[in-house]
LUMBA-536288 format. One record per atom (N, C-alpha, C): residue number from 1; residue in one letter; x, y, z; atom name. Coordinates in nm, 3 decimals. Layout:
N
num;residu;X;Y;Z;atome
NUM;A;X;Y;Z;CA;
...
end
This chain:
157
num;residu;X;Y;Z;atome
1;X;0.052;-0.119;-0.040;N;
1;X;-0.036;-0.008;0.029;CA;
1;X;0.097;0.169;-0.039;C;
2;X;0.074;0.193;-0.056;N;
2;X;0.164;0.280;-0.126;CA;
2;X;0.072;0.448;0.013;C;
3;X;0.168;0.486;0.089;N;
3;X;0.153;0.583;0.180;CA;
3;X;0.157;0.704;0.134;C;
4;X;0.004;0.764;0.152;N;
4;X;-0.072;0.902;0.135;CA;
4;X;0.003;0.975;0.312;C;
5;X;-0.057;0.957;0.415;N;
5;X;-0.092;1.065;0.519;CA;
5;X;-0.004;0.963;0.656;C;
6;X;0.047;1.074;0.700;N;
6;X;0.127;1.008;0.897;CA;
6;X;0.009;0.922;0.897;C;
7;X;-0.084;0.908;0.929;N;
7;X;-0.173;0.803;0.990;CA;
7;X;-0.217;0.690;0.894;C;
8;X;-0.150;0.645;0.770;N;
8;X;-0.172;0.524;0.716;CA;
8;X;0.000;0.445;0.775;C;
9;X;0.139;0.515;0.811;N;
9;X;0.264;0.427;0.903;CA;
9;X;0.222;0.389;0.971;C;
10;X;0.361;0.303;1.010;N;
10;X;0.295;0.171;1.153;CA;
10;X;0.439;0.212;1.153;C;
11;X;0.465;0.172;1.287;N;
11;X;0.599;0.139;1.321;CA;
11;X;0.591;0.020;1.341;C;
12;X;0.701;0.006;1.340;N;
12;X;0.832;-0.147;1.284;CA;
12;X;0.774;-0.153;1.123;C;
13;X;0.702;-0.137;1.014;N;
13;X;0.683;-0.161;0.925;CA;
13;X;0.873;-0.153;0.879;C;
14;X;0.907;-0.223;0.749;N;
14;X;1.079;-0.222;0.764;CA;
14;X;1.042;-0.221;0.576;C;
15;X;1.156;-0.214;0.519;N;
15;X;1.173;-0.214;0.366;CA;
15;X;1.336;-0.225;0.371;C;
16;X;1.399;-0.223;0.293;N;
16;X;1.454;-0.262;0.182;CA;
16;X;1.508;-0.258;0.056;C;
17;X;1.616;-0.235;0.043;N;
17;X;1.625;-0.149;-0.119;CA;
17;X;1.692;-0.234;-0.207;C;
18;X;1.726;-0.224;-0.314;N;
18;X;1.790;-0.300;-0.467;CA;
18;X;1.883;-0.222;-0.396;C;
19;X;2.040;-0.318;-0.422;N;
19;X;2.140;-0.323;-0.448;CA;
19;X;2.158;-0.175;-0.496;C;
20;X;2.311;-0.131;-0.492;N;
20;X;2.441;-0.007;-0.594;CA;
20;X;2.547;-0.018;-0.560;C;
21;X;2.595;-0.034;-0.620;N;
21;X;2.705;-0.074;-0.635;CA;
21;X;2.812;-0.013;-0.647;C;
22;X;2.886;0.059;-0.541;N;
22;X;3.003;0.113;-0.535;CA;
22;X;3.166;0.093;-0.665;C;
23;X;3.122;0.240;-0.685;N;
23;X;3.269;0.199;-0.786;CA;
23;X;3.337;0.328;-0.797;C;
24;X;3.483;0.251;-0.870;N;
24;X;3.558;0.426;-0.857;CA;
24;X;3.525;0.554;-0.821;C;
25;X;3.476;0.541;-0.992;N;
25;X;3.357;0.672;-1.054;CA;
25;X;3.337;0.739;-0.985;C;
26;X;3.166;0.661;-0.880;N;
26;X;3.169;0.683;-0.736;CA;
26;X;3.248;0.807;-0.697;C;
27;X;3.382;0.715;-0.653;N;
27;X;3.486;0.810;-0.585;CA;
27;X;3.547;0.866;-0.586;C;
28;X;3.565;0.906;-0.726;N;
28;X;3.595;1.044;-0.817;CA;
28;X;3.573;1.184;-0.819;C;
29;X;3.401;1.124;-0.853;N;
29;X;3.336;1.259;-0.880;CA;
29;X;3.260;1.244;-0.726;C;
30;X;3.270;1.151;-0.661;N;
30;X;3.254;1.274;-0.458;CA;
30;X;3.403;1.349;-0.452;C;
31;X;3.485;1.325;-0.448;N;
31;X;3.637;1.379;-0.448;CA;
31;X;3.622;1.501;-0.540;C;
32;X;3.555;1.574;-0.644;N;
32;X;3.560;1.612;-0.752;CA;
32;X;3.461;1.725;-0.730;C;
33;X;3.354;1.689;-0.634;N;
33;X;3.270;1.779;-0.690;CA;
33;X;3.236;1.855;-0.544;C;
34;X;3.244;1.792;-0.366;N;
34;X;3.354;1.813;-0.313;CA;
34;X;3.466;1.837;-0.254;C;
35;X;3.586;1.820;-0.364;N;
35;X;3.794;1.848;-0.320;CA;
35;X;3.819;1.823;-0.218;C;
36;X;3.681;1.705;-0.121;N;
36;X;3.801;1.553;-0.021;CA;
36;X;3.902;1.476;-0.140;C;
37;X;3.949;1.564;-0.157;N;
37;X;4.062;1.446;-0.183;CA;
37;X;4.123;1.315;-0.155;C;
38;X;4.146;1.319;0.011;N;
38;X;4.182;1.275;0.141;CA;
38;X;4.261;1.140;-0.037;C;
39;X;4.388;1.103;0.057;N;
39;X;4.448;0.952;-0.027;CA;
39;X;4.338;0.882;-0.010;C;
40;X;4.296;0.846;0.119;N;
40;X;4.209;0.714;0.155;CA;
40;X;4.142;0.687;0.108;C;
41;X;4.098;0.813;0.036;N;
41;X;3.968;0.753;-0.117;CA;
41;X;4.044;0.751;-0.268;C;
42;X;4.147;0.783;-0.259;N;
42;X;4.233;0.827;-0.400;CA;
42;X;4.287;0.826;-0.453;C;
43;X;4.419;0.754;-0.326;N;
43;X;4.553;0.689;-0.369;CA;
43;X;4.583;0.579;-0.380;C;
44;X;4.524;0.484;-0.425;N;
44;X;4.550;0.354;-0.396;CA;
44;X;4.664;0.320;-0.338;C;
45;X;4.809;0.396;-0.471;N;
45;X;4.945;0.326;-0.418;CA;
45;X;4.966;0.346;-0.263;C;
46;X;4.921;0.521;-0.200;N;
46;X;4.885;0.491;-0.070;CA;
46;X;4.887;0.359;0.094;C;
47;X;4.761;0.348;-0.011;N;
47;X;4.680;0.314;0.071;CA;
47;X;4.630;0.187;0.040;C;
48;X;4.753;0.109;-0.039;N;
48;X;4.880;-0.094;-0.026;CA;
48;X;4.922;-0.067;0.102;C;
49;X;4.995;0.030;0.122;N;
49;X;5.040;0.022;0.269;CA;
49;X;4.951;0.033;0.380;C;
50;X;4.863;0.041;0.409;N;
50;X;4.822;0.176;0.497;CA;
50;X;4.677;0.025;0.535;C;
51;X;4.646;-0.025;0.678;N;
51;X;4.540;-0.086;0.698;CA;
51;X;4.459;-0.204;0.622;C;
52;X;4.360;-0.027;0.608;N;
52;X;4.283;-0.143;0.484;CA;
52;X;4.311;-0.209;0.372;C;
53;X;4.391;-0.167;0.300;N;
53;X;4.509;-0.244;0.176;CA;
53;X;4.436;-0.180;0.054;C;
54;X;4.266;-0.127;0.036;N;
54;X;4.232;-0.059;-0.098;CA;
54;X;4.228;0.101;0.058;C;
55;X;4.191;0.159;-0.150;N;
55;X;4.049;0.267;-0.105;CA;
55;X;3.912;0.321;-0.061;C;
56;X;3.857;0.314;-0.013;N;
56;X;3.726;0.320;0.028;CA;
56;X;3.706;0.448;0.019;C;
57;X;3.565;0.466;0.015;N;
57;X;3.451;0.506;-0.056;CA;
57;X;3.428;0.658;0.140;C;
58;X;3.410;0.782;0.063;N;
58;X;3.395;0.820;0.148;CA;
58;X;3.261;0.849;0.278;C;
59;X;3.322;0.845;0.381;N;
59;X;3.207;0.834;0.497;CA;
59;X;3.024;0.889;0.446;C;
60;X;3.054;1.043;0.364;N;
60;X;3.003;1.148;0.336;CA;
60;X;2.889;1.074;0.229;C;
61;X;2.932;1.005;0.125;N;
61;X;2.968;0.971;-0.009;CA;
61;X;2.865;0.807;0.048;C;
62;X;2.842;0.775;0.101;N;
62;X;2.735;0.686;0.183;CA;
62;X;2.680;0.738;0.266;C;
63;X;2.651;0.836;0.287;N;
63;X;2.551;0.887;0.352;CA;
63;X;2.466;0.904;0.291;C;
64;X;2.493;0.957;0.162;N;
64;X;2.457;1.096;0.055;CA;
64;X;2.378;0.956;-0.014;C;
65;X;2.437;0.820;-0.066;N;
65;X;2.365;0.740;-0.216;CA;
65;X;2.212;0.684;-0.074;C;
66;X;2.296;0.703;0.047;N;
66;X;2.204;0.568;0.197;CA;
66;X;2.013;0.720;0.124;C;
67;X;2.050;0.792;0.151;N;
67;X;1.917;0.837;0.135;CA;
67;X;1.857;0.840;-0.073;C;
68;X;1.953;0.847;-0.097;N;
68;X;1.869;0.859;-0.224;CA;
68;X;1.823;0.705;-0.310;C;
69;X;1.870;0.580;-0.201;N;
69;X;1.850;0.441;-0.194;CA;
69;X;1.677;0.428;-0.081;C;
70;X;1.703;0.496;0.007;N;
70;X;1.589;0.523;0.120;CA;
70;X;1.430;0.576;-0.011;C;
71;X;1.490;0.689;-0.020;N;
71;X;1.397;0.777;-0.126;CA;
71;X;1.347;0.696;-0.269;C;
72;X;1.406;0.543;-0.279;N;
72;X;1.322;0.481;-0.378;CA;
72;X;1.307;0.372;-0.319;C;
73;X;1.299;0.368;-0.182;N;
73;X;1.124;0.340;-0.075;CA;
73;X;1.045;0.334;-0.056;C;
74;X;1.074;0.480;0.033;N;
74;X;0.968;0.531;0.099;CA;
74;X;0.844;0.514;0.045;C;
75;X;0.898;0.651;-0.001;N;
75;X;0.749;0.619;-0.098;CA;
75;X;0.654;0.531;-0.144;C;
76;X;0.694;0.439;-0.150;N;
76;X;0.650;0.307;-0.148;CA;
76;X;0.593;0.185;-0.049;C;
77;X;0.730;0.196;0.098;N;
77;X;0.660;0.076;0.171;CA;
77;X;0.653;0.167;0.279;C;
78;X;0.723;0.332;0.327;N;
78;X;0.775;0.366;0.408;CA;
78;X;0.660;0.449;0.451;C;
79;X;0.691;0.558;0.395;N;
79;X;0.632;0.662;0.424;CA;
79;X;0.561;0.748;0.259;C;
80;X;0.484;0.848;0.295;N;
80;X;0.423;0.938;0.220;CA;
80;X;0.503;1.027;0.104;C;
81;X;0.638;0.991;0.058;N;
81;X;0.693;1.048;-0.063;CA;
81;X;0.621;1.150;-0.139;C;
82;X;0.507;1.253;-0.160;N;
82;X;0.447;1.389;-0.205;CA;
82;X;0.448;1.432;0.011;C;
83;X;0.484;1.563;-0.004;N;
83;X;0.478;1.625;0.042;CA;
83;X;0.505;1.620;0.206;C;
84;X;0.650;1.496;0.174;N;
84;X;0.734;1.546;0.403;CA;
84;X;0.847;1.565;0.340;C;
85;X;0.894;1.640;0.477;N;
85;X;1.041;1.714;0.536;CA;
85;X;1.131;1.640;0.547;C;
86;X;1.207;1.628;0.508;N;
86;X;1.397;1.578;0.550;CA;
86;X;1.368;1.668;0.678;C;
87;X;1.375;1.588;0.819;N;
87;X;1.385;1.709;0.940;CA;
87;X;1.567;1.677;0.967;C;
88;X;1.616;1.581;1.009;N;
88;X;1.778;1.551;0.946;CA;
88;X;1.792;1.404;0.982;C;
89;X;1.895;1.403;1.040;N;
89;X;1.954;1.245;1.131;CA;
89;X;2.005;1.239;1.277;C;
90;X;2.019;1.145;1.289;N;
90;X;2.009;1.154;1.475;CA;
90;X;2.167;1.066;1.408;C;
91;X;2.212;1.021;1.527;N;
91;X;2.368;0.900;1.538;CA;
91;X;2.413;0.846;1.429;C;
92;X;2.477;0.917;1.406;N;
92;X;2.519;0.877;1.252;CA;
92;X;2.657;0.757;1.283;C;
93;X;2.656;0.664;1.231;N;
93;X;2.764;0.628;1.275;CA;
93;X;2.850;0.496;1.115;C;
94;X;2.937;0.534;1.086;N;
94;X;3.055;0.473;1.053;CA;
94;X;3.096;0.369;1.050;C;
95;X;3.011;0.233;1.043;N;
95;X;3.080;0.172;1.108;CA;
95;X;3.224;0.068;1.100;C;
96;X;3.206;0.069;0.956;N;
96;X;3.298;-0.026;0.861;CA;
96;X;3.326;0.029;0.707;C;
97;X;3.430;-0.041;0.673;N;
97;X;3.475;0.132;0.536;CA;
97;X;3.386;0.047;0.424;C;
98;X;3.316;0.034;0.345;N;
98;X;3.287;0.015;0.188;CA;
98;X;3.418;0.083;0.109;C;
99;X;3.448;0.022;0.040;N;
99;X;3.527;-0.083;-0.111;CA;
99;X;3.475;0.000;-0.214;C;
100;X;3.582;-0.023;-0.291;N;
100;X;3.497;0.019;-0.435;CA;
100;X;3.520;-0.181;-0.522;C;
101;X;3.334;-0.124;-0.557;N;
101;X;3.299;-0.287;-0.578;CA;
101;X;3.180;-0.394;-0.510;C;
102;X;3.196;-0.271;-0.344;N;
102;X;3.121;-0.367;-0.258;CA;
102;X;2.950;-0.272;-0.350;C;
103;X;2.845;-0.311;-0.304;N;
103;X;2.755;-0.361;-0.342;CA;
103;X;2.669;-0.338;-0.195;C;
104;X;2.522;-0.256;-0.191;N;
104;X;2.561;-0.148;-0.052;CA;
104;X;2.363;-0.197;-0.060;C;
105;X;2.262;-0.239;0.081;N;
105;X;2.162;-0.269;0.041;CA;
105;X;2.129;-0.173;0.169;C;
106;X;2.020;-0.082;0.198;N;
106;X;1.973;0.013;0.311;CA;
106;X;1.847;-0.067;0.363;C;
107;X;1.864;-0.095;0.455;N;
107;X;1.763;-0.175;0.551;CA;
107;X;1.668;-0.035;0.623;C;
108;X;1.545;-0.048;0.614;N;
108;X;1.451;0.120;0.742;CA;
108;X;1.404;0.058;0.787;C;
109;X;1.344;0.094;0.882;N;
109;X;1.279;0.081;0.974;CA;
109;X;1.198;0.166;1.049;C;
110;X;1.105;0.241;0.990;N;
110;X;0.944;0.262;1.058;CA;
110;X;1.010;0.249;1.248;C;
111;X;1.092;0.419;1.350;N;
111;X;1.115;0.308;1.489;CA;
111;X;1.010;0.413;1.573;C;
112;X;0.953;0.453;1.514;N;
112;X;0.922;0.651;1.616;CA;
112;X;0.778;0.722;1.515;C;
113;X;0.733;0.743;1.629;N;
113;X;0.590;0.870;1.528;CA;
113;X;0.545;0.907;1.637;C;
114;X;0.505;1.056;1.573;N;
114;X;0.507;1.111;1.732;CA;
114;X;0.440;1.230;1.689;C;
115;X;0.265;1.290;1.725;N;
115;X;0.164;1.348;1.598;CA;
115;X;0.225;1.480;1.728;C;
116;X;0.275;1.615;1.627;N;
116;X;0.318;1.713;1.650;CA;
116;X;0.191;1.847;1.663;C;
117;X;0.159;1.857;1.554;N;
117;X;0.042;1.876;1.555;CA;
117;X;-0.100;1.885;1.474;C;
118;X;-0.201;1.962;1.457;N;
118;X;-0.303;1.901;1.343;CA;
118;X;-0.275;1.914;1.255;C;
119;X;-0.192;1.921;1.213;N;
119;X;-0.104;1.981;1.050;CA;
119;X;-0.007;1.836;1.017;C;
120;X;0.090;1.770;1.115;N;
120;X;0.192;1.718;1.093;CA;
120;X;0.219;1.623;1.186;C;
121;X;0.266;1.501;1.150;N;
121;X;0.334;1.443;1.240;CA;
121;X;0.466;1.404;1.255;C;
122;X;0.547;1.349;1.289;N;
122;X;0.751;1.326;1.281;CA;
122;X;0.730;1.143;1.313;C;
123;X;0.828;1.141;1.153;N;
123;X;0.876;1.007;1.143;CA;
123;X;0.917;0.972;1.166;C;
124;X;1.006;0.884;1.240;N;
124;X;1.229;0.849;1.313;CA;
124;X;1.194;0.709;1.207;C;
125;X;1.234;0.677;1.104;N;
125;X;1.325;0.564;1.025;CA;
125;X;1.472;0.505;1.102;C;
126;X;1.465;0.422;1.153;N;
126;X;1.628;0.349;1.178;CA;
126;X;1.697;0.361;1.056;C;
127;X;1.830;0.333;0.984;N;
127;X;1.855;0.325;0.832;CA;
127;X;1.974;0.223;0.857;C;
128;X;2.037;0.106;0.803;N;
128;X;2.152;0.036;0.836;CA;
128;X;2.203;0.038;0.699;C;
129;X;2.322;0.021;0.578;N;
129;X;2.390;0.040;0.574;CA;
129;X;2.534;-0.130;0.533;C;
130;X;2.403;-0.184;0.474;N;
130;X;2.461;-0.335;0.420;CA;
130;X;2.554;-0.327;0.355;C;
131;X;2.685;-0.409;0.357;N;
131;X;2.733;-0.469;0.246;CA;
131;X;2.676;-0.580;0.133;C;
132;X;2.784;-0.651;0.035;N;
132;X;2.701;-0.798;0.027;CA;
132;X;2.683;-0.919;0.065;C;
133;X;2.863;-0.911;0.168;N;
133;X;2.870;-0.988;0.345;CA;
133;X;2.752;-0.986;0.452;C;
134;X;2.611;-0.892;0.416;N;
134;X;2.577;-0.828;0.535;CA;
134;X;2.644;-0.769;0.635;C;
135;X;2.734;-0.686;0.645;N;
135;X;2.768;-0.610;0.706;CA;
135;X;2.744;-0.462;0.741;C;
136;X;2.778;-0.395;0.889;N;
136;X;2.672;-0.226;0.816;CA;
136;X;2.810;-0.194;0.791;C;
137;X;2.785;-0.127;0.700;N;
137;X;2.851;0.042;0.692;CA;
137;X;2.829;0.162;0.750;C;
138;X;2.694;0.175;0.781;N;
138;X;2.616;0.253;0.810;CA;
138;X;2.522;0.260;0.847;C;
139;X;2.519;0.363;1.010;N;
139;X;2.355;0.311;1.053;CA;
139;X;2.318;0.436;1.097;C;
140;X;2.166;0.507;1.072;N;
140;X;2.177;0.616;1.166;CA;
140;X;1.992;0.620;1.172;C;
141;X;1.940;0.777;1.186;N;
141;X;1.823;0.731;1.228;CA;
141;X;1.833;0.886;1.085;C;
142;X;1.703;0.974;1.043;N;
142;X;1.673;1.020;0.979;CA;
142;X;1.514;0.978;1.015;C;
143;X;1.470;1.117;1.055;N;
143;X;1.346;1.214;1.095;CA;
143;X;1.286;1.291;0.941;C;
144;X;1.137;1.336;0.952;N;
144;X;1.098;1.361;0.811;CA;
144;X;0.896;1.382;0.953;C;
145;X;0.909;1.531;0.923;N;
145;X;0.789;1.507;0.921;CA;
145;X;0.644;1.558;0.781;C;
146;X;0.559;1.472;0.809;N;
146;X;0.459;1.405;0.749;CA;
146;X;0.360;1.441;0.725;C;
147;X;0.275;1.496;0.727;N;
147;X;0.153;1.573;0.748;CA;
147;X;0.060;1.426;0.751;C;
148;X;-0.076;1.584;0.853;N;
148;X;-0.156;1.447;0.923;CA;
148;X;-0.299;1.476;0.811;C;
149;X;-0.412;1.349;0.853;N;
149;X;-0.507;1.391;0.761;CA;
149;X;-0.579;1.449;0.862;C;
150;X;-0.638;1.559;0.807;N;
150;X;-0.780;1.660;0.860;CA;
150;X;-0.848;1.613;0.865;C;
151;X;-0.869;1.652;1.003;N;
151;X;-1.078;1.584;1.023;CA;
151;X;-1.140;1.715;0.962;C;
152;X;-1.281;1.621;0.940;N;
152;X;-1.393;1.697;0.910;CA;
152;X;-1.516;1.727;1.033;C;
153;X;-1.413;1.863;1.021;N;
153;X;-1.587;1.911;1.150;CA;
153;X;-1.691;1.845;1.141;C;
154;X;-1.825;1.826;1.022;N;
154;X;-1.903;1.779;1.057;CA;
154;X;-1.847;1.587;1.094;C;
155;X;-1.814;1.536;1.064;N;
155;X;-1.831;1.396;1.166;CA;
155;X;-1.856;1.424;1.258;C;
156;X;-1.754;1.496;1.391;N;
156;X;-1.763;1.531;1.482;CA;
156;X;-1.858;1.523;1.559;C;
157;X;-1.983;1.463;1.659;N;
157;X;-2.078;1.500;1.658;CA;
157;X;-2.101;1.449;1.758;C;
end
């Protein structure tokens, strides 16, 4: 069921995104866009001597990709895609490195709903990005303002 309003959402509902493979081009494009050319991301020779042994993706690149994967899923499985407002993130953790060639999936679960006022409610979604080995690479909580159904005054008796 596609969600339309706050009242259509349910705590405990879960969704998993399609996979997204991280490429060298993703890392280079992100470095060019942000100016973050840190050798941990962009210098294969430097990283051959590093404990990781190879280049890893920028944490904020993975966070950005999680946003894209989330919005592919939320409008159909967790939240109403129309009219929601992204409020913020809490407890962002980069728990394992993402390497070139890793395929990530986003696991999302609605964990909290709070009415704010007659017009909107706040929905919190727990996000966990996992690689093809089911290792978590990113965890966070995203908060969204979601419009509420308006009560028809004539229906109140």
